[in-house]
C-alpha positions, 0 to 999 in steps of 0.5 A: 100419111094421115098421121103426119108421117111420110114413107122414106123413099125406097121404103116397100109401101112408098109407092101405095101412099099419097103425100100429105101436104099439110105435114111440114116435112112432107116432100109434096108441100115443095111440089105444091110450092113448085106448080102453084108458083106464077112463073112455073104456071106460065111455063107450063102453059106456054110450053103447052103449046109446044117446044120454045127456045129460052128467049121466045119464052122470055119474051112471051112471058112478060115480066119474067127476068132472064135469071128467074127464068132460068132458075125456074126451068132448071126447078122443073127440069129437075122435077120431070116437068120440062125437058131441056134438049141441046142441039149442036149449032153454033151457037148453041141451041137449046129447046125446053118442052113439056114432058108427059109428066108435066102435060099431065098437070096442064088441065088443072093449071089451065082450069085454075087460069080460067077461073082467075081471068073469069072472077078477077072482077068479083075479086077486084070488088071484094078488094075494093070493098075490104080496103074501103072498110073502116078499121079500128 
């Protein structure tokens, strides 16, 4: 709510009000932190192309550790953005896929990535200018 408060889960008005990310106690801030995380963003973009197994995700996303990928996938599954399916094979086959809720986020994430890729030269120039300034 605008006054810095939010309704607890189950409150009759809860479904009609939006969160307030500027309020420290609002759960939307935690959600924003999750979806703005680089690993979450990259995982969701990759899964937007279709379901993948863990090792395929790890190989596709350069630099992510096994531990970080596992933690991020669990968090995204908990948030309802990713689903995990287990096939009873030997060894067990686990596949991750985008949920409809996660898919609703894809366009915004892709726009953010497109912006970063398009404006990286300008950002690097700004960084160089900043780093080259005289400082007291």
